[in-house]
C-alpha positions as CSV (number, residue, x, y, z in Angstrom):
1,M,0.3,0.6,0.0
2,K,2.6,2.4,0.9
3,S,4.3,1.5,-1.9
4,I,1.3,2.3,-4.5
5,T,1.3,5.3,-2.5
6,K,4.5,6.5,-2.8
7,R,4.3,5.6,-6.8
8,Y,1.3,7.9,-6.9
9,N,2.5,10.5,-5.2
10,D,5.9,9.9,-7.3
11,S,3.8,10.6,-10.1
12,T,2.0,13.4,-9.2
13,Y,5.0,15.3,-8.2
14,S,6.8,14.1,-11.8
15,K,3.6,15.5,-13.3
16,V,3.5,18.8,-11.3
17,I,7.1,18.6,-12.0
18,T,6.6,18.2,-15.8
19,L,3.6,20.6,-16.2
20,L,5.9,23.7,-14.4
21,S,8.8,23.3,-17.0
22,L,6.6,23.4,-19.6
23,V,5.0,26.2,-18.3
24,T,8.4,28.1,-17.6
25,F,9.7,26.7,-20.7
26,G,6.6,27.9,-22.7
27,L,7.2,31.5,-20.7
28,L,10.6,31.7,-21.1
29,L,10.4,31.5,-24.8
30,L,7.1,34.3,-24.8
31,V,9.8,36.4,-23.2
32,L,12.7,35.5,-25.5
33,S,10.0,36.3,-28.2
34,L,9.1,39.7,-26.7
35,Y,12.7,40.4,-26.1
36,F,13.8,39.9,-30.1
37,Y,10.6,41.4,-31.0
38,T,11.6,44.3,-28.9
39,R,15.0,44.4,-31.0
40,I,13.1,43.9,-34.4
41,Q,10.5,46.8,-33.4
42,E,13.5,48.6,-32.7
43,K,15.7,48.1,-35.5
44,Q,12.5,48.5,-37.8
45,I,11.6,52.1,-36.0
46,F,15.2,53.3,-36.0
47,K,15.0,52.4,-39.7
48,S,12.2,54.2,-40.5
49,S,13.5,56.9,-38.3
50,R,16.7,56.9,-40.1
51,E,14.9,57.0,-43.8
52,L,12.7,59.8,-42.6
53,F,15.7,62.1,-41.5
54,S,17.3,61.0,-44.7
55,N,14.5,62.7,-46.5
56,E,14.2,65.5,-44.6
57,I,17.7,66.7,-45.4
58,N,17.3,65.9,-48.7
59,S,14.2,68.4,-49.0
60,L,16.2,70.9,-46.8
61,L,18.7,71.2,-49.2
62,K,17.0,71.1,-52.2
63,L,14.7,74.0,-50.8
64,N,18.2,75.5,-49.4
65,A,19.5,75.2,-52.9
66,E,16.3,77.1,-54.7
67,P,17.2,80.7,-53.7
68,Y,20.6,80.5,-55.8
69,T,18.8,78.2,-58.7
70,S,16.8,81.6,-58.9
71,V,19.0,84.1,-58.8
72,I,21.6,82.2,-61.4
73,N,18.3,81.9,-63.6
74,D,17.3,85.3,-63.6
75,A,20.6,86.8,-63.6
76,T,21.5,85.3,-66.8
77,Y,18.8,86.1,-68.9
78,W,19.8,89.9,-69.4
79,D,20.4,92.0,-72.2
80,E,23.3,94.3,-70.2
81,F,24.8,90.8,-69.1
82,V,25.1,89.9,-72.5
83,D,26.5,93.4,-73.9
84,F,29.3,93.2,-70.5
85,T,30.4,89.5,-72.0
86,K,31.3,91.5,-75.1
87,T,32.6,94.7,-73.5
88,K,33.8,93.1,-70.4
89,D,33.0,96.5,-68.9
90,V,34.3,95.2,-64.7
91,T,32.9,98.7,-63.4
92,W,29.7,97.4,-64.7
93,F,29.6,94.0,-63.2
94,N,31.0,95.4,-59.6
95,T,27.9,97.9,-59.6
96,S,25.3,95.3,-61.2
97,V,26.3,91.9,-60.3
98,A,28.4,92.0,-57.4
99,N,25.8,92.9,-54.8
100,I,24.5,89.4,-55.2
101,I,27.5,88.4,-52.7
102,D,25.7,90.3,-50.2
103,T,22.6,90.0,-50.8
104,Y,22.4,86.2,-51.0
105,K,25.7,85.3,-48.7
106,V,27.5,83.8,-51.8
107,E,31.8,83.5,-51.6
108,Y,32.2,83.9,-55.2
109,L,31.1,85.3,-58.4
110,C,32.7,85.1,-61.7
111,A,31.9,85.5,-65.5
112,Y,33.5,83.5,-68.5
113,S,33.4,84.8,-72.0
114,I,31.7,81.9,-74.4
115,D,35.3,81.0,-75.7
116,G,35.8,80.1,-72.2
117,S,38.1,82.9,-71.1
118,F,37.9,84.6,-67.6
119,I,36.6,87.7,-67.4
120,T,36.4,88.9,-64.1
121,K,35.7,87.5,-60.4
122,V,34.4,88.5,-57.1
123,S,34.4,87.0,-54.2
124,T,35.0,87.3,-50.1
125,L,38.0,87.5,-48.2
126,K,37.5,83.5,-47.8
127,I,38.3,82.8,-51.3
128,K,41.6,83.8,-52.8
129,T,41.8,81.6,-56.3
130,K,41.1,83.3,-58.8
131,D,40.1,81.1,-61.4
132,F,39.0,77.4,-60.7
133,I,36.4,76.7,-62.7
134,P,37.6,73.4,-65.3
135,D,37.5,73.9,-68.8
136,A,35.3,70.6,-68.8
137,A,32.7,72.5,-66.5
138,L,32.0,75.5,-68.8
139,K,31.3,72.6,-72.0
140,R,28.9,70.8,-69.2
141,I,27.0,74.1,-68.7
142,R,27.2,74.7,-72.4
143,E,25.3,71.8,-72.7
144,K,23.0,71.7,-69.9
145,K,22.2,75.4,-69.7
146,V,22.2,75.5,-66.1
147,D,23.4,73.2,-63.5
148,K,25.0,72.8,-59.9
149,F,27.8,70.9,-58.7
150,Y,30.5,70.8,-55.9
151,L,34.7,71.5,-56.5
152,K,37.7,70.6,-54.2
153,I,39.8,74.5,-54.3
154,P,42.8,75.5,-52.1
155,E,40.4,76.8,-49.7
156,G,37.9,73.8,-49.3
157,I,34.8,72.3,-51.1
158,V,32.6,75.1,-53.1
159,E,29.3,74.6,-53.9
160,V,28.8,75.8,-57.6
161,Y,26.0,77.5,-59.6
162,G,26.2,77.7,-63.4
163,A,24.4,79.1,-66.2
164,T,24.8,81.0,-69.7
165,I,24.3,84.3,-70.5
166,H,21.5,84.9,-72.8
167,P,19.5,88.1,-73.6
168,S,16.3,89.1,-71.8
169,N,13.9,87.6,-74.6
170,D,15.0,84.2,-74.1
171,P,14.7,83.1,-70.9
172,Y,14.6,79.2,-71.4
173,K,17.6,79.5,-73.5
174,N,16.6,77.8,-76.2
175,K,16.3,80.4,-78.9
176,T,19.8,82.0,-78.9
177,Q,23.3,80.9,-78.6
178,P,24.6,81.7,-75.0
179,S,27.3,84.8,-75.1
180,G,29.6,83.4,-72.0
181,Y,28.8,81.9,-68.9
182,F,28.4,83.3,-65.1
183,F,29.3,81.2,-61.5
184,I,28.2,81.6,-58.1
185,A,29.9,79.6,-55.7
186,R,29.2,79.2,-51.9
187,L,31.8,77.8,-49.5
188,L,31.4,74.9,-47.2
189,D,32.8,76.0,-44.3
190,A,32.0,76.5,-40.5
191,E,29.3,79.1,-41.0
192,Y,27.8,77.5,-43.9
193,F,27.3,74.0,-41.6
194,A,26.1,76.5,-38.9
195,N,23.2,77.9,-40.6
196,I,22.2,74.3,-42.0
197,E,22.9,72.8,-38.3
198,E,20.3,75.6,-37.1
199,I,17.7,75.0,-39.7
200,S,17.9,70.9,-39.8
201,S,18.4,70.6,-35.4
202,S,21.3,68.2,-36.8
203,K,25.2,67.7,-36.4
204,I,27.0,68.2,-40.1
205,K,30.4,67.8,-41.4
206,F,32.3,66.1,-44.3
207,Y,32.0,62.4,-44.0
208,E,35.3,60.6,-43.1
209,G,34.0,57.3,-43.2
210,N,34.5,56.2,-40.1
211,E,31.6,57.9,-37.9
212,K,29.6,55.8,-35.3
213,A,26.3,55.9,-34.9
214,R,25.4,55.3,-31.6
215,K,21.7,56.9,-30.0
216,T,21.6,58.8,-33.3
217,V,20.0,59.4,-36.9
218,F,22.3,60.0,-39.5
219,T,22.6,60.0,-43.6
220,V,24.8,60.7,-45.9
221,I,24.7,62.8,-48.6
222,P,27.1,63.0,-51.8
223,L,28.8,66.0,-53.5
224,K,29.1,65.7,-56.5
225,D,31.1,67.4,-59.1
226,Y,30.0,68.7,-63.2
227,E,31.3,64.7,-64.3
228,G,29.0,63.2,-61.6
229,K,32.2,62.1,-59.6
230,T,31.6,62.3,-55.4
231,I,34.5,64.7,-54.4
232,S,33.5,64.0,-50.9
233,S,30.2,63.6,-48.7
234,L,28.5,65.5,-45.8
235,Y,27.5,63.7,-42.8
236,F,24.1,64.7,-41.0
237,K,23.2,63.2,-37.5
238,R,20.5,64.0,-35.1
239,A,20.0,62.2,-31.7
240,Y,18.0,59.3,-31.6
241,D,15.8,59.4,-28.5
242,I,14.1,56.4,-28.8
243,D,15.7,53.6,-26.1
244,F,14.6,50.0,-25.5
245,S,17.2,49.0,-23.6
246,I,15.4,48.8,-20.9
247,T,12.4,47.0,-22.1
248,K,15.2,44.5,-23.1
249,R,16.5,44.0,-19.9
250,I,13.6,44.1,-18.3
251,L,12.9,41.1,-20.7
252,L,16.0,39.3,-19.7
253,I,15.5,39.9,-16.1
254,T,11.7,38.6,-16.3
255,A,13.8,35.4,-18.3
256,L,15.7,34.9,-15.0
257,A,13.1,35.4,-12.4
258,L,11.4,32.6,-14.7
259,L,14.0,30.3,-13.7
260,L,13.9,31.1,-10.1
261,S,10.5,30.9,-9.6
262,W,11.0,27.4,-11.4
263,I,13.3,26.3,-8.7
264,V,11.8,28.4,-5.6
265,Y,8.3,29.0,-6.2
266,Y,7.3,26.4,-9.0
267,Y,3.1,25.5,-8.5
268,Y,2.3,29.4,-7.3
269,A,4.4,30.6,-9.9
270,N,2.6,29.2,-12.7
271,L,-0.7,30.2,-10.7
272,W,0.5,33.4,-10.9
273,S,1.6,34.3,-14.6
274,R,-1.0,32.1,-16.1
275,L,-3.3,35.4,-16.2
276,P,-1.0,38.2,-17.0
277,I,0.7,35.6,-20.1
278,S,-3.2,35.4,-21.4
279,F,-3.0,39.5,-21.1
280,I,0.8,39.7,-22.9
281,K,-0.5,37.5,-25.2
282,K,-3.7,39.7,-26.1
283,I,-1.3,42.7,-26.3
284,L,1.2,41.3,-29.0
285,V,-1.3,39.7,-31.1
286,N,-4.0,42.2,-31.1
287,G,-3.1,45.2,-29.8
288,D,-5.6,44.8,-26.9
289,P,-5.1,48.2,-25.4
290,S,-7.3,46.8,-22.1
291,A,-5.1,43.8,-21.8
292,I,-2.2,46.4,-21.4
293,A,-4.9,47.8,-18.4
294,S,-5.4,45.2,-16.9
295,L,-1.4,43.7,-17.5
296,K,-0.8,47.4,-15.2
297,N,-3.4,46.1,-12.3
298,I,-1.6,42.8,-11.6
299,R,1.3,43.1,-9.0
300,G,5.1,42.6,-9.4
301,E,7.1,42.7,-12.8
302,F,3.8,42.5,-14.9
303,R,2.9,45.8,-13.9
304,Y,6.3,47.1,-14.9
305,I,5.7,45.0,-18.3
306,G,2.5,46.7,-19.2
307,K,3.8,50.2,-18.1
308,L,6.8,49.3,-20.6
309,F,3.7,48.2,-23.2
310,E,2.1,51.8,-22.7
311,E,5.2,53.1,-23.2
312,N,6.2,51.8,-26.4
313,K,2.4,52.0,-27.5
314,V,2.7,55.8,-26.6
315,K,6.2,56.0,-28.8
316,T,5.1,54.0,-31.8
317,E,2.3,56.7,-31.9
318,Q,4.2,59.4,-31.2
319,L,6.3,57.9,-34.2
320,A,3.8,58.1,-36.1
321,I,2.5,61.4,-35.7
322,A,6.3,62.6,-36.5
323,K,5.7,60.6,-39.4
324,S,2.8,62.2,-41.0
325,K,3.7,65.7,-39.6
326,A,6.6,65.5,-42.0
327,E,4.9,63.8,-44.8
328,E,2.6,67.0,-44.4
329,S,5.2,69.1,-44.0
330,D,6.7,68.1,-47.2
331,K,3.8,68.4,-48.8
332,L,3.1,72.0,-47.6
333,K,6.9,73.2,-48.5
334,S,5.8,71.7,-52.4
335,A,2.4,73.9,-52.4
336,F,3.5,77.0,-50.6
337,L,6.4,77.4,-53.9
338,M,3.1,76.8,-56.4
339,N,1.0,79.6,-54.5
340,L,4.1,81.4,-54.2
341,S,4.9,81.4,-57.8
342,H,1.0,81.9,-58.9
343,E,0.1,85.1,-56.3
344,I,3.5,86.9,-56.9
345,R,2.9,86.5,-61.2
346,T,-0.9,87.9,-61.0
347,P,0.2,91.4,-59.6
348,M,3.3,91.1,-61.7
349,N,1.1,90.4,-64.5
350,A,-0.9,93.4,-64.1
351,I,2.3,95.5,-63.2
352,L,4.3,94.6,-66.8
353,G,0.9,94.6,-68.4
354,F,-0.3,98.0,-68.0
355,T,2.8,99.6,-68.2
356,D,3.4,98.4,-71.4
357,M,0.2,99.6,-72.7
358,L,0.7,103.5,-70.4
359,S,2.7,104.7,-74.3
360,N,0.1,103.6,-76.8
361,P,-1.3,106.7,-78.3
362,T,-5.3,104.5,-78.9
363,F,-5.8,104.9,-75.2
364,S,-7.7,107.9,-73.8
365,D,-6.2,109.8,-70.7
366,A,-9.4,108.5,-68.9
367,E,-7.6,105.0,-69.7
368,K,-4.5,105.5,-68.6
369,E,-5.5,106.8,-65.1
370,E,-7.4,103.6,-64.7
371,F,-4.0,101.8,-65.6
372,I,-2.1,103.8,-63.4
373,T,-4.2,102.8,-60.6
374,I,-4.6,99.5,-61.2
375,I,-0.6,98.9,-61.1
376,K,-0.6,101.2,-57.9
377,Q,-2.5,98.5,-56.2
378,S,-0.9,95.6,-58.4
379,G,2.4,96.8,-56.4
380,K,1.2,97.5,-53.2
381,N,-0.5,93.9,-53.3
382,L,3.1,92.4,-54.4
383,I,4.8,94.3,-51.5
384,D,1.8,93.0,-48.9
385,I,2.7,89.5,-50.4
386,I,6.2,89.8,-50.0
387,D,5.8,91.3,-46.7
388,D,3.6,89.1,-45.2
389,L,5.7,86.1,-46.5
390,V,8.8,87.9,-44.5
391,E,7.1,88.8,-41.0
392,M,5.8,85.4,-41.1
393,S,9.6,83.8,-41.4
394,K,10.6,86.3,-39.0
395,I,7.6,85.1,-36.6
396,D,8.8,81.3,-37.0
397,S,12.1,82.4,-36.0
398,N,11.2,84.1,-33.2
399,I,12.8,87.2,-34.2
400,V,9.6,89.3,-34.0
401,K,8.9,90.5,-30.1
402,P,7.0,93.0,-28.9
403,N,8.0,96.6,-28.4
404,I,6.2,98.2,-26.0
405,Y,5.4,102.0,-25.5
406,A,2.5,104.5,-24.4
407,V,-0.2,104.4,-26.9
408,D,-3.3,106.8,-26.8
409,L,-5.4,104.4,-27.5
410,D,-8.3,106.3,-29.1
411,E,-5.9,108.1,-31.6
412,L,-4.6,104.9,-32.8
413,V,-7.7,103.6,-33.3
414,Q,-9.2,106.7,-35.0
415,S,-6.0,107.3,-37.4
416,T,-5.8,103.4,-38.5
417,F,-9.8,103.7,-39.2
418,N,-9.5,106.9,-41.2
419,S,-7.1,105.2,-43.1
420,C,-8.4,102.3,-44.1
421,K,-11.5,103.8,-44.7
422,G,-9.9,106.2,-47.3
423,I,-7.7,103.6,-49.1
424,L,-11.2,101.6,-48.9
425,H,-13.2,102.1,-51.2
426,N,-16.7,101.1,-52.2
427,E,-19.6,103.2,-52.0
428,A,-21.7,100.9,-50.9
429,V,-19.8,99.5,-47.9
430,D,-20.8,102.0,-44.9
431,F,-17.8,102.0,-42.6
432,K,-18.8,102.2,-39.2
433,L,-16.9,103.2,-35.7
434,I,-18.0,102.7,-32.0
435,T,-15.6,104.0,-29.4
436,P,-16.3,102.9,-25.9
437,E,-18.8,104.6,-23.5
438,K,-15.5,104.6,-20.8
439,P,-12.5,105.5,-22.7
440,A,-9.1,104.7,-21.3
441,R,-8.2,107.1,-18.4
442,K,-4.7,107.6,-19.5
443,K,-2.8,106.0,-22.2
444,I,-1.6,102.3,-22.3
445,L,1.5,100.3,-22.7
446,T,1.5,97.9,-25.8
447,D,2.8,97.7,-29.6
448,G,1.3,100.4,-31.3
449,T,3.0,98.7,-34.4
450,K,1.9,95.3,-34.1
451,L,-2.5,96.3,-32.5
452,R,-2.3,99.0,-35.6
453,E,-1.9,96.0,-37.9
454,V,-4.1,93.6,-36.5
455,I,-7.1,96.1,-36.9
456,A,-6.3,97.1,-40.1
457,N,-5.7,93.5,-41.4
458,L,-9.2,92.4,-39.7
459,I,-11.0,95.5,-41.6
460,N,-9.2,94.6,-44.7
461,N,-10.4,91.6,-44.7
462,A,-13.8,92.0,-43.8
463,F,-13.8,95.1,-46.7
464,K,-12.7,92.4,-49.4
465,F,-15.8,89.8,-48.3
466,T,-18.6,92.9,-48.2
467,E,-19.3,93.9,-51.9
468,E,-22.2,96.3,-50.1
469,G,-23.4,96.3,-46.3
470,S,-21.2,97.4,-43.6
471,V,-18.2,97.2,-41.8
472,T,-17.9,97.6,-38.2
473,L,-15.1,98.5,-35.7
474,E,-15.9,98.6,-32.1
475,Y,-13.7,98.4,-28.8
476,A,-14.2,98.7,-25.1
477,V,-12.2,98.8,-22.3
478,N,-12.7,96.3,-19.4
479,E,-10.6,97.8,-16.0
480,V,-12.2,94.6,-14.2
481,D,-11.1,91.8,-16.5
482,N,-7.4,94.6,-17.5
483,K,-8.0,93.9,-20.8
484,I,-9.1,96.1,-24.0
485,V,-11.8,93.5,-26.3
486,F,-11.9,95.0,-30.1
487,T,-14.5,93.4,-32.4
488,V,-14.3,93.9,-36.5
489,K,-18.0,93.1,-38.3
490,D,-19.0,92.7,-41.0
491,S,-21.9,91.9,-43.1
492,G,-20.6,90.3,-46.3
493,I,-20.8,86.7,-47.9
494,G,-19.4,85.0,-44.4
495,I,-17.0,82.1,-44.3
496,P,-18.2,78.8,-45.3
497,E,-18.7,75.8,-42.4
498,E,-15.9,73.8,-44.7
499,F,-13.2,77.1,-43.9
500,Q,-13.6,78.0,-40.4
501,S,-11.3,75.4,-38.9
502,S,-8.3,76.6,-40.9
503,V,-9.0,80.5,-40.8
504,F,-6.1,81.3,-38.8
505,K,-3.7,78.2,-40.7
506,R,-0.7,79.9,-42.9
507,F,-1.3,79.5,-46.7
508,S,-5.3,79.4,-46.2
509,K,-7.7,81.0,-48.2
510,I,-11.0,80.4,-49.0
511,N,-11.9,79.0,-52.5
512,A,-15.7,77.8,-52.7
513,K,-18.2,79.0,-55.3
514,G,-19.1,83.3,-55.9
515,I,-15.7,83.7,-53.9
516,S,-13.4,85.8,-55.9
517,A,-11.7,88.2,-53.8
518,N,-9.0,86.0,-52.4
519,E,-6.0,87.9,-53.7
520,G,-2.5,86.9,-51.3
521,L,-0.8,84.3,-49.7
522,G,-3.3,83.7,-46.7
523,L,-1.3,84.8,-44.2
524,G,-3.0,88.1,-42.9
525,L,-5.1,86.0,-40.2
526,A,-2.1,83.7,-39.6
527,I,-0.1,86.9,-38.1
528,S,-2.4,88.5,-36.1
529,K,-3.0,85.6,-34.5
530,A,0.3,85.9,-33.7
531,Y,0.5,89.5,-33.2
532,V,-2.4,89.4,-30.4
533,A,-0.6,86.4,-28.8
534,M,2.6,88.4,-28.4
535,L,0.3,91.4,-26.3
536,G,-1.3,88.7,-24.2
537,G,-4.5,88.2,-25.8
538,E,-6.6,86.1,-27.9
539,I,-8.2,85.9,-31.3
540,D,-12.0,84.3,-32.5
541,F,-14.5,85.1,-35.0
542,K,-18.1,83.7,-35.3
543,S,-19.3,83.6,-39.0
544,Q,-23.1,82.6,-40.7
545,L,-22.9,81.8,-44.6
546,G,-24.5,84.9,-46.0
547,I,-25.0,87.3,-43.0
548,G,-21.5,88.0,-42.4
549,T,-18.4,87.3,-39.5
550,T,-17.4,88.9,-36.6
551,F,-14.1,89.1,-35.2
552,T,-13.2,89.6,-31.6
553,F,-9.9,89.8,-30.1
554,S,-8.4,91.4,-26.7
555,I,-5.1,92.7,-25.5
556,L,-3.9,92.9,-21.4
557,L,-5.0,96.3,-20.3
558,H,-1.8,98.2,-18.9
559,Y,-1.8,101.9,-17.9
560,D,1.3,104.1,-18.4
561,E,1.8,105.1,-14.8
562,S,4.9,107.4,-14.7
563,D,2.1,109.8,-31.2
564,D,3.3,106.8,-50.9
565,V,6.2,107.7,-53.6
566,E,4.8,107.3,-56.7
567,V,7.2,105.4,-59.5
568,S,6.0,106.0,-63.0
569,E,7.5,104.7,-65.9
570,E,7.2,104.9,-69.7
571,S,7.9,102.3,-72.1
572,K,7.0,101.8,-75.5
573,I,4.3,99.9,-77.1
574,T,4.0,98.9,-80.7
575,V,1.0,100.1,-82.6
576,P,-1.8,97.4,-81.9
577,I,-2.2,94.9,-85.1
578,D,-5.5,95.3,-85.9
579,M,-6.5,91.4,-87.6
580,G,-9.9,92.8,-89.4
581,S,-11.5,90.1,-88.0
582,E,-14.8,90.7,-85.6
583,K,-14.2,86.8,-83.9
584,I,-15.8,86.0,-80.7
585,I,-12.9,85.1,-77.8
586,L,-14.0,83.7,-74.6
587,V,-11.8,84.7,-71.8
588,A,-12.0,82.8,-68.4
589,E,-10.4,84.4,-65.7
590,D,-11.6,84.7,-62.0
591,D,-9.3,87.6,-61.3
592,N,-10.7,91.1,-62.4
593,I,-7.0,92.7,-62.9
594,N,-5.9,89.8,-65.3
595,F,-9.0,90.0,-67.4
596,I,-9.2,93.5,-67.9
597,L,-5.6,93.7,-69.0
598,I,-6.2,90.7,-71.5
599,E,-9.5,92.4,-72.6
600,K,-7.8,95.2,-73.4
601,L,-4.6,93.6,-75.3
602,L,-7.3,91.4,-77.3
603,K,-9.9,94.0,-78.4
604,M,-6.2,95.9,-79.4
605,H,-6.5,93.1,-82.2
606,G,-10.2,93.7,-83.3
607,F,-11.8,90.7,-81.1
608,K,-15.2,90.4,-79.2
609,I,-14.6,89.9,-75.6
610,I,-16.8,87.5,-73.9
611,R,-15.7,86.7,-70.1
612,A,-16.4,83.7,-67.3
613,K,-15.2,84.1,-63.7
614,D,-14.8,80.7,-63.3
615,G,-14.5,76.8,-65.0
616,A,-18.3,75.9,-64.4
617,E,-19.3,79.5,-66.7
618,A,-17.0,78.9,-69.4
619,V,-18.5,75.5,-70.3
620,Q,-21.5,76.8,-69.9
621,L,-20.6,79.4,-72.5
622,C,-18.9,77.1,-74.7
623,K,-22.4,74.8,-74.6
624,E,-24.6,77.8,-75.3
625,N,-22.9,79.9,-77.8
626,N,-21.4,78.2,-80.5
627,E,-20.2,81.6,-82.6
628,I,-17.3,81.3,-79.9
629,D,-13.6,81.2,-82.2
630,L,-10.9,80.6,-79.4
631,V,-11.3,80.1,-75.7
632,F,-8.3,82.0,-73.2
633,M,-9.0,79.0,-69.9
634,D,-6.8,80.3,-66.4
635,I,-5.7,76.9,-65.3
636,K,-6.6,78.3,-61.3
637,M,-10.0,78.9,-61.0
638,P,-13.0,78.5,-58.2
639,N,-15.8,75.6,-58.7
640,L,-13.9,74.2,-61.7
641,N,-10.1,74.2,-62.5
642,G,-9.0,75.2,-66.3
643,Y,-8.3,71.5,-66.4
644,E,-11.7,70.2,-65.4
645,A,-13.4,72.9,-67.8
646,F,-11.2,71.5,-70.7
647,Q,-12.3,67.8,-70.5
648,K,-16.0,68.7,-69.9
649,I,-15.9,71.3,-73.2
650,R,-14.0,68.4,-74.9
651,E,-16.8,65.9,-74.3
652,F,-19.3,68.1,-76.8
653,N,-16.9,70.5,-78.9
654,T,-13.3,68.7,-80.2
655,E,-13.1,71.6,-83.0
656,I,-12.2,74.9,-81.0
657,P,-8.7,76.0,-80.0
658,I,-8.1,76.0,-75.8
659,I,-5.5,78.3,-74.7
660,A,-4.1,77.5,-71.5
661,Q,-3.2,80.3,-68.9
662,T,-0.5,79.6,-65.8
663,S,0.7,82.0,-63.6
664,Y,2.6,78.5,-62.6
665,S,6.5,78.3,-64.6
666,F,7.1,74.8,-63.2
667,S,8.3,72.2,-65.7
668,E,5.5,69.6,-64.5
669,E,2.5,72.2,-64.7
670,I,3.7,72.6,-68.4
671,D,4.1,69.0,-69.3
672,R,0.6,68.5,-67.7
673,I,-0.9,71.6,-69.8
674,K,0.3,69.6,-73.0
675,E,-0.8,66.2,-71.5
676,I,-4.2,66.9,-71.0
677,G,-4.2,68.1,-74.7
678,F,-4.9,71.8,-74.6
679,D,-3.8,73.6,-78.0
680,D,-1.4,76.1,-76.4
681,Y,-0.2,77.9,-73.6
682,L,0.4,81.3,-72.2
683,S,2.8,82.1,-68.8
684,K,1.9,84.7,-67.1
685,P,3.1,87.7,-66.5
686,L,1.4,88.0,-70.2
687,D,3.2,88.7,-73.1
688,K,1.3,90.6,-75.9
689,V,3.4,89.5,-78.5
690,K,3.0,86.0,-77.8
691,I,-0.9,87.1,-77.4
692,A,-0.3,88.7,-81.0
693,A,1.1,85.3,-82.1
694,I,-1.0,83.2,-80.6
695,L,-4.2,85.2,-82.9
696,K,-2.1,85.3,-85.5
697,K,-1.5,81.0,-85.6
698,Y,-5.1,80.4,-85.1
699,F,-7.0,83.2,-86.9
700,E,-4.4,83.7,-90.0
701,N,-3.6,80.0,-90.6
702,P,-6.2,78.7,-92.9
703,E,-6.0,75.3,-91.5
704,K,-7.2,76.7,-88.5
């Protein structure tokens, strides 16, 4: 009996030991799986972070190079520069071109004649070498027209931008033979690295090949010469804050604890580990957040593991958010460049076009006065765009600080209101100023310039979207809450609900049916919000579609305890050519000034003009009027853009010539216009000679 009992007890003990061993081994495998899973995840996150960092650095360097590519392009289609390559007038070069050194912070400029002879150079003290551009580089520039490459010189490595020189009527460098070469160079020195480091939040040096990346993400950017050969590389690195060492250490400790528990607490360890293991399984398989919460509620090491899972989950989500923001930032940069090109070309189109028409004797004095008014307004719009862009850049760089001084509140508000009222003209809009019942007892301490700018921005914004009705400015002094509250109310079209969430975002503009008063970069409200925050206040708005919008902002109340040069230019213009035709041309253009310009240019040739203010109206007019002989189609319009309108017209009319008008100068845009099937295209600013050539092509050619 005892033997049977002993065998039974031994068998039970063996089963328990076997069961405990299997469980312990299973748990060990699970913990090791967690460890290796963590290592794999760590490598994947590091790889993703490195790729993201590499993309960010490449985008940054590309964006950093664009101003220099632009200036080398702009400077090399210049008639006076063409003359210089022949006269070799160094004095002209030093006075007209050398200022690029200071304006764009470069170290070296030089020019060559078309036979490769060195003409002259201008440089800072950093570069003493006189002539370092190889003949082979000149040949490559002549083939490519514009190029960027790197060279080794005695002073170090330089970034070189080069282009062939052509007359001003050949901006694409494809009509004329080059008359010489022009180069700009930047030295990749400590100052260059410091600027890039500040922008990219990275450390930069020349790559030596023996760098070790510990707790950093890095990327290597090759520097290639004019033949595509790598002469050196830049090494970028940034601190990598995601650390899994604690997690891995804890997992190893957990594995050791399981081994000890198998020896000491084999039975109780089995009971203790079964439930949390099931939670871990749910976390690994499904990422169950409730399992993480349950795991944190268990005492001992599993509670800490639950916290680690939670931290890991949070870090993964943060990384995904950071990746999404970086991708969004890259898209915003591209959108910004496209918008900037469009918005600058719009006023420049009016300035150049109407200036060219001023000297035409066929226009009356009244019409010329109208042209001058449009030129002035377009010039102001262009300055406003540039000012907004510079101001937003300063705000982002924390350069702008409030300049607090004593201000007469009533006088500031009254003068700002009067100034806006005098500039903004519309007899159908009534401007009102409501002063406080209890005015300020004395002068206040604030930044009067920024306060004036915010008030003017809001009044201008209200006027733009109010065709008739009223614009009211009201302010009140609240000594109880120590703040001054301003209200700008209009009876305009209101803000559509889908645009209200992005009103204060940068480059945000309303693009909806019936809204065309939409010039500018969309930075005014973003700048105003930043200014209000600097003055210790808040800004908000309420809007109802078709009824109007009310903006309200406040600033802190602190009492003081101790107040255009007109430039006119005349240019010669050829007498318009009357083609002797009463043909009908449809102009699809949402911008009033651009329409007036193209209308004048077309009427000079004897055409009858019909206008469509958006793409949908253009399609409708083409359906209803079979007598339309040609269409000028703006690409960027509300409701239907130029591409969509073109495709709809082609569904019922495949014969009528459709000419694209675009403010974008990017090659992708031109390629898209050609691919879709437009008969021709015109880039803004509009050129009367190009327009005449288009008209001659389609109205004097019998095949058309």
